[in-house]
Structures are given as C-alpha cells and as structure tokens.
FIDOGU-993210 format. One record per residue (C-alpha): residue number from 1; residue in one letter; x, y, z. Coordinates in Angstrom, 2 decimals. Layout:
REM FIDOGU-993210
num	residuo	x	y	z
NUM	A	X	Y	Z
...
***
This chain:
REM FIDOGU-993210
num	residuo	x	y	z
1	M	88.71	112.13	100.91
2	T	87.65	112.58	97.37
3	S	89.64	114.64	94.97
4	A	88.93	117.38	92.51
5	V	91.00	115.35	90.09
6	P	88.64	113.64	87.64
7	T	88.61	110.10	86.43
8	A	89.94	109.37	83.00
9	I	87.71	107.40	80.66
10	H	87.66	103.91	82.14
11	H	90.36	101.51	80.97
12	E	90.19	97.79	81.57
13	E	92.72	96.53	84.12
14	P	95.35	94.08	82.84
15	A	95.58	90.66	84.40
16	G	97.74	90.25	87.49
17	R	98.12	92.21	90.68
18	P	95.84	95.27	90.75
19	I	96.99	98.86	90.90
20	T	97.01	100.30	94.43
21	M	97.99	103.50	96.19
22	F	101.51	102.16	96.69
23	G	103.77	105.19	96.43
24	P	105.14	106.85	94.45
25	D	106.78	109.10	97.07
26	F	107.00	106.47	99.81
27	P	106.35	102.97	98.41
28	F	105.53	101.18	101.64
29	A	102.96	98.37	101.61
30	Y	100.53	99.63	104.26
31	D	97.95	97.01	103.27
32	D	100.39	94.13	103.83
33	Y	101.52	95.70	107.10
34	L	97.92	95.81	108.33
35	A	97.07	92.30	107.18
36	H	100.12	90.56	108.67
37	P	99.27	88.24	111.60
38	A	102.24	89.61	113.58
39	G	100.38	92.90	114.02
40	L	101.77	96.43	114.07
41	G	104.22	95.86	116.93
42	S	104.29	96.20	120.70
43	V	105.29	98.64	123.41
44	P	107.09	97.71	126.65
45	A	104.62	96.54	129.31
46	A	105.65	99.47	131.53
47	W	103.83	101.77	129.08
48	Y	100.55	99.82	129.12
49	G	97.61	102.07	129.93
50	T	99.60	105.25	129.21
51	E	97.46	108.07	127.85
52	V	98.26	109.47	124.41
53	A	96.37	112.52	123.12
54	V	94.77	112.13	119.70
55	I	93.60	115.52	118.48
56	G	90.85	115.27	115.89
57	G	88.16	112.63	115.56
58	G	88.14	112.27	111.78
59	L	89.12	109.05	110.05
60	S	92.84	109.56	110.68
61	G	92.30	110.28	114.37
62	I	89.99	107.30	114.90
63	V	92.34	104.91	113.07
64	T	95.26	106.26	115.11
65	A	93.34	105.85	118.37
66	Y	92.07	102.37	117.46
67	E	95.55	101.06	116.69
68	L	97.12	102.70	119.75
69	M	94.44	101.06	121.87
70	K	95.29	97.67	120.36
71	L	98.92	98.23	121.44
72	G	97.76	98.59	125.06
73	L	97.96	102.37	125.22
74	R	95.06	104.62	126.23
75	P	94.23	107.08	123.46
76	V	92.39	110.22	124.56
77	V	90.50	111.57	121.55
78	Y	89.69	115.29	121.35
79	E	87.00	116.33	118.87
80	I	85.40	119.76	118.69
81	A	82.38	118.75	116.62
82	E	81.35	115.28	115.43
83	I	83.30	112.06	115.03
84	G	84.03	111.61	111.35
85	G	85.55	114.88	110.18
86	R	85.06	115.04	106.43
87	L	83.40	111.63	106.46
88	R	80.18	113.50	107.06
89	S	76.94	111.80	106.02
90	V	73.70	113.76	106.45
91	R	70.35	111.96	106.54
92	F	67.09	113.45	105.37
93	P	64.09	113.38	107.77
94	G	61.46	110.91	106.68
95	C	63.75	109.11	104.24
96	P	65.31	105.65	104.68
97	D	68.62	105.59	106.55
98	D	70.61	104.77	103.43
99	V	69.38	107.90	101.63
100	V	72.19	110.27	102.56
101	A	74.05	113.34	101.42
102	E	77.79	112.83	101.53
103	M	79.04	116.30	102.43
104	G	82.68	115.26	102.31
105	A	84.11	112.00	101.05
106	M	81.64	110.13	98.87
107	R	83.66	107.89	96.52
108	F	86.54	105.59	97.27
109	P	88.80	103.83	94.75
110	P	89.53	100.13	95.34
111	A	93.18	101.15	95.03
112	S	92.76	102.46	98.62
113	T	93.67	99.08	100.07
114	A	94.58	100.28	103.58
115	L	91.25	102.12	103.76
116	Y	89.35	99.03	102.62
117	H	91.05	97.05	105.40
118	Y	88.95	99.08	107.84
119	I	85.84	99.19	105.65
120	D	85.89	95.39	105.60
121	K	86.78	95.13	109.30
122	V	83.61	96.96	110.35
123	G	81.43	95.12	107.83
124	L	80.43	97.98	105.55
125	E	79.07	97.36	102.07
126	T	80.16	99.36	99.03
127	T	78.53	99.89	95.66
128	P	79.79	101.42	92.38
129	F	79.65	105.21	92.37
130	P	77.98	106.74	89.27
131	N	80.85	108.74	87.89
132	P	80.30	110.10	84.38
133	L	80.91	107.50	81.68
134	A	81.67	104.81	84.26
135	P	80.46	101.36	83.14
136	E	77.75	101.31	85.86
137	T	76.42	104.82	85.10
138	P	73.21	104.61	83.05
139	S	73.97	107.70	80.99
140	T	76.01	110.91	80.96
141	V	75.34	114.32	79.48
142	V	78.28	116.56	78.65
143	D	76.96	120.10	78.28
144	L	79.49	122.55	76.90
145	K	79.01	126.01	75.39
146	G	75.26	125.58	75.28
147	E	75.33	122.24	73.45
148	S	74.51	118.95	75.17
149	H	75.83	115.53	74.23
150	Y	74.12	112.38	75.51
151	A	76.24	109.27	76.00
152	R	75.98	105.79	77.46
153	T	79.58	105.00	76.52
154	P	82.54	107.21	75.53
155	E	82.01	106.14	71.93
156	D	78.69	108.02	71.91
157	L	80.42	111.38	72.33
158	P	81.65	113.51	69.43
159	A	85.13	112.68	68.20
160	V	86.70	115.78	69.78
161	F	86.07	114.40	73.27
162	R	87.82	111.15	72.41
163	D	90.65	113.22	70.92
164	V	91.02	115.07	74.21
165	A	91.05	111.82	76.19
166	A	93.67	110.42	73.81
167	A	95.75	113.57	74.21
168	W	95.82	113.03	77.98
169	D	96.82	109.39	77.57
170	R	99.57	110.40	75.14
171	T	100.82	113.16	77.44
172	L	101.12	110.75	80.37
173	A	102.90	108.20	78.22
174	E	105.39	110.63	76.67
175	H	106.10	112.91	79.62
176	A	105.47	110.87	82.78
177	S	106.54	107.25	82.04
178	F	102.98	106.27	82.86
179	A	102.92	102.62	81.78
180	E	106.29	101.85	83.35
181	M	105.28	103.47	86.64
182	Q	101.96	101.63	86.80
183	T	103.68	98.32	86.10
184	A	106.13	98.99	88.92
185	I	103.28	99.88	91.30
186	R	101.39	96.68	90.41
187	D	104.56	94.65	90.95
188	R	105.40	96.45	94.22
189	D	108.76	97.22	92.63
190	A	109.89	99.97	95.00
191	K	113.29	100.31	93.35
192	T	111.80	101.13	89.94
193	I	109.15	103.40	91.45
194	K	111.81	105.40	93.25
195	R	114.03	105.62	90.18
196	L	111.22	106.96	88.01
197	W	109.74	109.29	90.61
198	N	113.08	110.62	91.81
199	E	113.81	111.68	88.23
200	L	110.46	113.43	87.85
201	V	110.28	115.33	91.14
202	P	113.23	117.71	90.56
203	R	112.09	118.30	86.98
204	L	108.40	118.90	87.68
205	D	108.22	120.41	91.18
206	N	108.07	123.91	89.70
207	Q	105.47	123.02	87.06
208	T	101.74	123.64	87.19
209	F	99.26	121.14	85.83
210	Y	98.34	123.60	83.09
211	G	101.96	124.24	82.20
212	F	102.53	120.49	81.95
213	L	99.69	120.27	79.42
214	C	100.99	123.23	77.45
215	D	104.42	121.60	77.16
216	S	102.87	118.52	75.58
217	P	102.51	118.51	71.79
218	A	99.35	116.45	72.27
219	F	97.73	119.50	73.90
220	A	98.93	122.12	71.43
221	S	95.28	123.01	70.76
222	F	93.78	125.51	73.18
223	R	90.36	124.07	72.36
224	H	91.50	120.67	73.63
225	R	92.88	122.20	76.83
226	E	89.65	124.14	77.35
227	I	87.45	121.06	76.92
228	F	89.76	119.09	79.18
229	G	89.53	121.78	81.83
230	Q	85.81	122.44	81.66
231	V	84.34	118.96	81.60
232	G	87.24	116.51	81.87
233	F	86.51	112.82	81.72
234	G	85.14	111.31	84.88
235	T	84.43	113.11	88.12
236	G	84.42	116.64	86.72
237	G	86.40	119.36	85.02
238	W	90.11	119.55	85.53
239	D	90.57	123.31	85.40
240	T	90.18	123.82	89.15
241	D	93.42	121.85	89.50
242	F	95.25	123.67	86.70
243	P	97.19	126.00	89.09
244	N	98.33	123.09	91.29
245	S	101.56	121.15	91.01
246	I	101.51	118.49	88.31
247	L	103.06	116.16	90.90
248	E	99.72	116.20	92.75
249	I	97.95	114.96	89.61
250	L	100.50	112.29	88.77
251	R	100.25	110.79	92.26
252	V	96.54	110.27	91.69
253	V	96.61	108.86	88.16
254	Y	99.62	106.60	88.74
255	T	97.97	104.88	91.69
256	G	94.50	104.37	90.24
257	A	92.89	106.73	92.72
258	D	90.94	108.26	89.83
259	D	89.11	105.14	88.68
260	E	86.40	102.62	89.61
261	H	85.12	104.60	92.60
262	R	82.72	103.03	95.07
263	S	80.44	104.56	97.68
264	I	79.68	103.22	101.15
265	V	76.09	102.05	101.47
266	G	74.39	104.09	104.17
267	G	77.08	106.77	104.25
268	S	80.84	107.06	104.75
269	G	80.32	108.52	108.24
270	Q	79.58	105.01	109.46
271	L	83.24	104.00	109.13
272	P	84.76	106.11	111.94
273	L	81.66	105.59	114.09
274	R	81.86	101.81	113.79
275	L	85.60	101.84	114.53
276	W	84.81	103.95	117.60
277	E	82.49	101.20	118.85
278	L	84.50	98.19	117.66
279	A	86.07	95.96	120.33
280	P	89.08	94.27	118.67
281	E	89.87	90.64	119.42
282	D	93.65	91.06	119.25
283	I	94.32	93.69	121.92
284	A	97.12	94.07	124.45
285	F	96.53	94.91	128.14
286	W	92.86	95.89	127.91
287	P	90.12	93.38	128.79
288	A	87.95	91.77	126.13
289	G	85.17	94.07	124.99
290	T	87.25	97.25	125.27
291	S	86.55	99.82	122.57
292	L	87.38	103.46	122.03
293	S	83.84	104.23	123.13
294	T	84.18	102.36	126.44
295	L	87.55	104.01	127.14
296	H	85.92	107.42	126.68
297	G	82.63	106.80	128.44
298	G	80.83	106.97	125.12
299	R	82.04	110.32	123.81
300	P	85.36	112.01	123.01
301	R	86.85	114.89	124.93
302	P	85.96	118.44	123.77
303	G	88.02	120.26	121.18
304	V	91.50	121.59	121.88
305	A	92.04	125.27	122.71
306	R	95.75	125.24	123.59
307	L	98.82	123.07	123.03
308	H	102.15	123.61	124.72
309	R	105.20	121.69	125.87
310	T	105.95	121.11	129.51
311	A	108.87	119.42	131.24
312	P	110.05	116.75	130.94
313	N	109.27	116.55	127.18
314	N	105.50	116.34	127.64
315	I	102.60	117.74	125.61
316	T	99.99	119.63	127.62
317	V	96.49	120.00	126.19
318	T	93.88	122.52	127.29
319	D	90.43	121.75	125.94
320	T	87.65	124.17	125.08
321	E	86.02	123.59	128.48
322	G	89.19	124.62	130.28
323	H	90.34	121.14	131.39
324	I	94.11	120.53	131.26
325	K	95.82	117.19	130.74
326	T	99.46	116.35	130.11
327	F	100.69	113.51	127.91
328	P	104.06	111.93	127.09
329	A	103.01	111.81	123.41
330	A	100.30	113.23	121.17
331	V	99.09	112.89	117.59
332	F	97.58	115.88	115.77
333	T	95.21	114.76	113.00
334	A	93.07	117.85	112.38
335	Q	93.76	120.09	109.40
336	S	97.08	121.76	110.02
337	W	95.79	125.33	109.67
338	M	94.01	124.84	112.99
339	L	97.47	125.16	114.57
340	L	97.76	128.65	113.12
341	S	94.37	130.10	114.00
342	K	92.01	128.04	116.14
343	I	94.45	126.59	118.67
344	E	96.83	128.61	120.83
345	C	100.18	126.97	120.23
346	D	103.59	126.98	121.80
347	A	106.24	127.82	119.17
348	E	108.28	124.91	120.52
349	L	105.80	122.36	119.25
350	F	107.69	122.09	115.95
351	P	110.94	123.29	114.40
352	I	110.59	126.54	112.49
353	D	110.83	124.82	109.11
354	H	107.84	122.66	109.99
355	W	105.87	125.73	111.04
356	T	106.69	127.25	107.65
357	A	105.44	124.12	105.90
358	I	102.18	124.25	107.88
359	E	101.71	127.90	107.00
360	R	102.34	127.24	103.28
361	T	99.79	124.44	103.07
362	H	97.38	125.25	100.26
363	Y	93.77	124.11	100.71
364	M	91.21	123.64	97.96
365	A	87.75	125.13	98.38
366	S	84.81	122.81	97.70
367	S	81.01	123.08	97.77
368	K	78.11	120.65	97.42
369	V	74.33	120.93	97.41
370	F	71.98	117.94	97.79
371	V	68.21	117.49	97.60
372	P	66.13	114.39	98.42
373	V	63.66	113.30	95.73
374	D	60.70	110.94	95.72
375	R	62.27	108.40	93.36
376	P	65.01	108.10	90.70
377	F	62.82	109.70	88.05
378	W	65.85	110.26	85.84
379	L	65.63	106.62	84.76
380	D	62.25	107.26	83.09
381	R	62.60	106.98	79.33
382	D	61.70	109.89	77.11
383	P	59.20	108.34	74.69
384	A	60.35	110.58	71.84
385	T	64.08	109.92	72.11
386	G	64.37	106.71	74.13
387	R	66.90	108.48	76.36
388	D	66.95	108.72	80.14
389	T	65.00	111.72	81.41
390	M	68.15	113.03	83.13
391	S	71.74	111.90	83.23
392	M	74.85	112.35	85.28
393	T	75.82	115.80	84.05
394	L	79.12	117.56	83.40
395	T	78.71	121.17	82.37
396	D	80.49	124.49	82.09
397	R	77.42	126.09	83.70
398	M	77.37	126.93	87.41
399	P	76.60	123.43	88.80
400	R	79.65	121.94	86.99
401	G	78.80	118.41	88.15
402	T	75.34	116.94	88.93
403	Y	75.19	113.41	90.33
404	L	72.10	111.18	90.44
405	L	72.24	108.82	93.39
406	G	69.79	105.94	93.59
407	S	68.34	103.32	91.28
408	D	65.51	101.60	93.16
409	P	62.31	102.77	91.41
410	D	60.21	102.42	94.56
411	R	62.36	104.33	97.04
412	P	63.50	107.93	97.61
413	A	66.79	108.99	96.08
414	V	69.21	111.92	96.18
415	I	70.53	114.42	93.68
416	C	73.83	116.16	94.22
417	L	72.78	119.25	92.31
418	S	76.26	120.70	92.26
419	Y	79.78	119.66	93.17
420	T	82.35	122.41	92.65
421	W	85.93	123.27	93.54
422	A	88.23	126.26	94.03
423	D	86.97	129.40	92.24
424	D	83.75	127.66	91.25
425	S	83.08	126.92	94.91
426	L	83.80	130.50	95.95
427	K	81.10	131.71	93.56
428	W	78.54	129.95	95.76
429	L	79.91	131.15	99.07
430	P	77.75	134.30	99.53
431	L	74.53	132.46	98.60
432	S	72.11	130.79	100.99
433	V	71.21	127.17	100.38
434	G	67.89	128.26	98.85
435	E	69.61	130.69	96.49
436	R	72.08	128.00	95.47
437	V	69.27	125.60	94.64
438	E	67.49	128.19	92.49
439	V	70.59	128.88	90.41
440	M	71.19	125.17	89.92
441	L	67.61	124.38	88.98
442	Q	67.69	127.15	86.39
443	S	70.85	125.70	84.85
444	L	69.36	122.21	84.78
445	R	66.19	123.56	83.11
446	E	68.39	124.91	80.32
447	I	70.03	121.51	79.88
448	Y	66.82	119.49	80.33
449	P	63.99	121.82	79.15
450	G	61.18	119.34	79.71
451	V	62.20	118.15	83.18
452	D	60.69	119.61	86.34
453	V	63.16	118.61	89.05
454	R	61.43	120.75	91.66
455	R	58.21	118.70	91.72
456	H	60.18	115.61	92.79
457	I	61.93	117.29	95.77
458	I	60.56	115.93	99.07
459	G	62.69	117.65	101.70
460	D	64.93	120.58	102.53
461	P	68.22	120.88	100.65
462	V	71.55	120.65	102.46
463	T	74.78	122.32	101.50
464	V	78.39	122.70	102.58
465	S	81.23	125.04	101.62
466	W	84.30	123.53	103.23
467	E	86.27	126.77	103.00
468	D	83.66	128.30	105.32
469	E	83.69	125.46	107.85
470	P	85.44	126.94	110.92
471	H	87.28	123.75	111.89
472	F	88.46	122.94	108.36
473	M	88.80	126.19	106.32
474	G	89.10	124.13	103.15
475	A	88.39	120.73	101.68
476	F	91.91	119.34	101.47
477	K	95.52	120.16	100.74
478	A	96.63	120.64	97.14
479	N	100.26	121.56	96.69
480	L	101.23	124.46	94.48
481	P	104.40	124.40	92.37
482	G	107.48	124.53	94.57
483	H	105.74	123.01	97.59
484	Y	107.39	119.59	97.47
485	R	109.89	120.49	100.18
486	Y	107.10	121.63	102.51
487	Q	105.15	118.41	101.98
488	H	108.31	116.40	102.57
489	R	108.77	118.01	105.99
490	L	105.18	117.26	107.03
491	F	105.04	113.67	105.79
492	T	108.41	112.62	107.22
493	H	107.71	114.20	110.61
494	F	106.80	110.80	112.12
495	V	110.47	109.75	111.99
496	Q	111.89	111.92	114.79
497	D	115.27	110.48	115.76
498	A	117.08	113.29	113.94
499	L	115.01	116.01	115.65
500	P	116.30	117.67	118.84
501	P	114.65	115.98	121.85
502	K	112.63	119.11	122.64
503	Y	110.68	118.66	119.37
504	R	109.85	114.97	119.74
505	G	106.67	113.27	120.90
506	L	104.08	115.23	118.90
507	F	103.22	113.55	115.60
508	L	101.31	114.82	112.58
509	A	98.75	112.73	110.71
510	G	95.79	113.30	108.42
511	D	95.32	113.38	104.68
512	D	96.79	116.89	104.36
513	V	100.06	115.47	105.73
514	S	99.96	112.66	103.16
515	W	101.18	112.82	99.59
516	T	97.68	112.02	98.32
517	A	95.54	114.56	100.13
518	G	91.83	114.45	99.49
519	W	91.79	110.67	99.64
520	A	90.84	108.70	102.73
521	E	93.74	106.37	102.00
522	G	96.13	109.20	102.86
523	A	94.38	109.70	106.19
524	V	94.84	106.00	107.00
525	Q	98.45	105.79	105.85
526	T	99.58	108.79	107.89
527	A	97.68	107.46	110.90
528	L	99.73	104.26	110.66
529	N	102.90	106.35	110.36
530	A	101.97	108.19	113.57
531	V	101.19	104.92	115.37
532	W	104.66	103.68	114.44
533	G	106.09	107.00	115.67
534	V	104.41	106.69	119.06
535	L	105.43	103.04	119.36
536	H	109.04	103.95	118.60
537	H	108.90	106.98	120.95
538	F	107.97	104.64	123.83
539	G	110.79	102.22	123.05
540	G	108.55	99.69	121.36
541	A	109.25	97.75	118.20
542	T	107.59	95.98	115.32
543	D	107.98	92.25	114.76
544	P	111.00	91.59	112.51
545	V	108.75	89.70	110.09
546	N	106.47	92.74	109.70
547	P	108.56	95.92	109.68
548	G	106.72	99.22	109.88
549	P	107.02	102.41	107.84
550	G	109.70	103.84	110.11
551	D	111.75	100.63	110.05
552	L	112.00	100.79	106.25
553	F	112.22	104.56	106.08
554	D	115.88	104.78	105.09
555	D	115.27	102.55	102.08
556	L	111.97	104.10	100.97
557	A	112.23	107.73	102.10
558	P	110.96	110.39	99.70
559	I	113.69	112.13	97.73
560	T	115.11	115.19	99.46
561	L	115.49	118.24	97.23
562	P	118.38	120.60	97.98
563	D	117.70	123.94	99.63
***
C-alpha cells in the first residue's frame, strides 16, 4: 500500500501523457479497461446470482467483490477482522473525523490510475502528502551522524546530498535504461517496455539492490552509499530495501510510484468501506440499489478456517464459526502466508510449484507510532533563526522518519513519530506503545533541543507492527534475489487454461501477488485479473472492443525464465 522505497528528489514531469503504473512486467492498461463504456465483460445468464467466495475484505477483496457483483454474480466476502485490510485508518477520541492515523497505506502516487478510478468513483478527496523535500512540504530536516541540516528545497542541503541524488540518477540512466523505459511507459509502448524489461530481468534477477549500487561507478564511495541508505531522498532511508531484488526497486521508480504522493482526506479506510456501500448504476441481474452491503445483510461473513476442494471441481469454505459453504469459484485476496499457517488447506488447492512460491514469499516488517496534538505547532517560527519549529525529519536515529500531518492552525493535528521498516521495525517489536513513544521523544529532543513535543499531545498514542499482526505477519511482499520465478507463478495464476482441471477455479489476488507489492495499485490490478479469471471460468467473455488482461495475456505475458 505504501512502500519502503523512498521518493527521489522531485523532478518536474515533461509535457505529454503522464507516467503511470503501466508495467513493466505486464504492460496492460488497467485504467483504460476500467474506464471503457463496454465494461469488464459479461457471464452467461445461467450463472447470474451464482455465489463466488471472496476471501479477505481488504481493498483487493472489495474491488473483486464489487466487480463480480456488477457482472451479476453474488460475491460472498469473508473477513476475519475489519473491512479494509491494510487500509486501516484509526481516529482519535475527541478529535475531528479527518484527524486520523494511517496504520497501513497513507500515501498514493497519481501514477496509480486504476486505484484512482475507485477513489474518484466513491467521491474521496486527496491532498498532497508531506514527503521530505516535496514541493508542498514546508521544511525538512535531515539528521545524520548527530548533525542536522534544515532545508526548504534540495538546494538548501549540503552538496554531498545532491551528489548522492545525482549518483542515483546516473546509476539509473547508465544501468537501467531509465529515460527510455519511462518514455515507453508514458507512450504505452508495450513492445519497447517488454524489450527493455526482458533484457534486464535475466541479468538482474540475482542482484540485490545494494549489489546494484556497488556495481555502479557513480556509487564507488561507501560514504555515498551510506548516506543513500540511511536517509535517502523522499519517504525515508533506502537501506531497509538493500537486501531485496533490484527488480523490486526498478518497478517502483520506472512507474512513478515513488513521487508526488497524495493522502486521502479523512483516511484511506474510507475507500473499501464506501465501495462496500456503493450501489452501481451499471449492474447486471441485480435490482437497482444493490450493493455489497445489501447482499451481505450489512456485514461480511466471518474469517476462513478451512479451504478444500470437493467434487465436482468446487471450493468448500469453512468459516471460523463452523459454517460450511461450497462454491464453483473463489478468489483468495488475503496475504498468502495465511494459507500456510492460519487456514487449514487442502494440498490440492494449488500445484506444488505454486505452494513453493507462496512459501518463499518474503514479507517486509513495518512499524508506525502516531500521537494526536493540539495544533500544528511545528509551523511556528523560531524567532532567532526564522525556521519552522519542527520539520519533516529523516534521521539515522531510532525514529528514522517523522511526519507532521496537518496545517490548519486552529485544529488538532497528528504526528507520525516513527515510520520504520525491516530490521528497524523489529527493534521496536518488544516495546509497548508507551516505551516506543519515550524513545522517539528522546531522539526528537536531541534533534530539536528547544521543542517540547509532549506538552502538545492531547490523546493516547497508537502503534502497529505489521509483522506482529496475526492476520498479516508482515507489511507487504518484497522479493529477494532469485524470486522472480516465484512471483511469476503467483501473478500469472489467474490464467488457468494450462492448469489441470483439478487446480482451476481458485484465483489469487492482492498486492503480494502483484509485481508492485506495497502499493494499492497492485491490489486493484490483481483484483481485476481475478475478476477476468472468474468470468472466463464461467464461460463469459469481454467485449471485443475492450479486451481484458487474460485476453491479451499471450502478447503481454511476463518473461518466463528457464528452470
């Protein structure tokens, strides 16, 4: 939903079609597919009203269910906790409704055009997110090795930081055909995208992010690599991603997912909840006014305890209250590790190679801590220096990233005291929320000696460690070197004609199945893949003027690496 990968220093977009999350592995225009007046297709009338299990009520599950409902099918959503998944917005008692802590996804790039289709559909408003050094961010402090640097623009930082940013730009240009790839993505030139990416994947699948930097002459300096890793440029330090595959990083920077982030006013959790309640105008079979909520009597089914196959080619679901239902098709959108530990599964659900891919999925840890404050006091000017009292902060101290959320001087606001990933997140895991706050406040006192953050706090802090959440066990997938083949199996699972019949009818979706995990766009795209898979499974078809992802699969399929 939001990645550990940081934003580069902002670059102005060239004129013409904007960059979007179009590829590079599977350059299908999901946004055009959604916007086309022909719709996503149709199923034979004999299937109208047929129940399809949708396991997981996060964004991917709700989008899947919403689009299946529009086709005239009856999605049955199973959710063990709350609708929204990692779109989890927590409100503070006594504060206005739009003062929220975004425990999961909190910033969304405009490049996520399929996601914004649904944001716009339900009438949500977005506003620029205050990433460090973003044009809308009042000020940024980069605190490294005990020395703080105040900046309103990148030009205010010492030259070494600009040198590091230039080294990253040079590395992308010289070793990843960056400009050519971005031009192809803007132009929706799938042929060029595939040519460039299909050359890079075999060469870089075994390479870590850190190794990729080390191989670049631009990053010959360890000092440059250390600065790049500890504070990065944008949403935080890069070093938590250093062990991951460089392909994961390139997917993000090619597609503009790392720039111009926006937040959803009032909280991202509104998106799945509004889709749950939305009655679409263009709907097959169901009467006007039908919504996912009305089909479910207002609430989803309980979580899933068991999944197994039953004759003839059905999926049987046992929920946590012991109720059993059987379906001719199902879509699994929860994090895939749930299939290994939390849900009793029939081995025949997937071929053995897909089980291996699920087992090898690598999840990133991630932690956040938020506190509500009386007002955005950080905008007060220090009379001695003329600087903001506090700034968006990147540091090598324990908090790593501190975000200041709110700009109305007369209303409460929120501070994300700390946003950490991987090993940095695990350091917080044994600590209570109160202990976490104390460590963070001490670090902030060292950076801002004259600022008393505590006296502005007006409510209890809230925290999350996604690796400790029992129904997630991690924030999102991040492939390690050599994992391309596993990701290929998971992403392409929605095209099932080549599978033996006994393995068909259960489809995977969710951002950990996508190539761009950690971004809500991936959750939406894989949901649309699964919807096409169910449609095809029931003998339905898309309109010839608006082919779906499975219809164009042979032309756009991700490269297959040899075993």
